[in-house]
C-alpha positions in Angstrom: 89.1 -96.3 -94.2 89.0 -92.6 -94.0 91.8 -92.4 -96.6 89.5 -94.3 -99.0 86.6 -91.9 -98.4 84.7 -94.2 -96.0 83.6 -92.3 -93.0 84.9 -93.9 -89.8 85.0 -93.4 -86.1 85.9 -95.3 -83.0 83.5 -96.4 -80.3 85.6 -96.9 -77.2 85.3 -97.1 -73.4 86.8 -94.4 -71.2 90.1 -96.1 -70.3 91.0 -96.2 -74.0 90.7 -92.5 -74.7 94.4 -91.8 -73.9 95.4 -94.6 -76.3 93.4 -93.0 -79.1 94.9 -89.6 -78.4 98.4 -90.9 -78.5 97.9 -93.1 -81.6 96.2 -90.6 -83.9 99.4 -88.7 -84.7 101.2 -92.0 -85.6 98.8 -92.3 -88.5 99.0 -88.7 -89.6 96.0 -87.4 -87.8 95.8 -84.7 -85.1 92.8 -86.4 -83.6 90.6 -89.4 -84.5 86.8 -89.2 -84.3 85.7 -91.3 -81.3 82.6 -91.7 -79.2 83.5 -92.6 -75.6 81.2 -94.6 -73.4 81.5 -95.6 -69.7 83.6 -98.7 -68.9 82.9 -101.5 -68.8 80.2 -102.4 -71.4 80.9 -106.2 -71.6 78.8 -106.8 -68.5 75.8 -104.9 -69.7 72.7 -106.8 -70.7 70.9 -106.2 -74.0 68.4 -103.7 -72.5 71.3 -101.7 -70.9 73.3 -101.7 -74.1 70.2 -100.5 -76.0 69.8 -97.6 -73.6 73.4 -96.7 -73.9 73.2 -96.8 -77.7 70.3 -94.3 -77.6 72.4 -91.9 -75.6 75.3 -91.9 -78.1 73.6 -92.3 -81.5 73.3 -88.6 -82.3 77.0 -88.1 -81.5 78.0 -91.1 -83.6 76.0 -89.8 -86.6 77.5 -86.3 -86.3 81.0 -87.8 -86.2 80.3 -90.0 -89.3 78.8 -87.2 -91.3 81.0 -84.3 -90.3 83.2 -82.8 -93.1 86.8 -84.1 -92.8 
């Protein structure tokens, strides 16, 4: 999507950070914008997910609006 001018980023849990770091070069990128959250999130209830979202929203906006 980035190559088409659409700002993009990943939202991942901590165990996937090494995968992102190793994958980025395979698509021609030194790094890939990602926001990392604690693992796991699948067991969080709606209220906990909302609280988590409020802690990362500023970082997500920054990554999506940063100059490439």
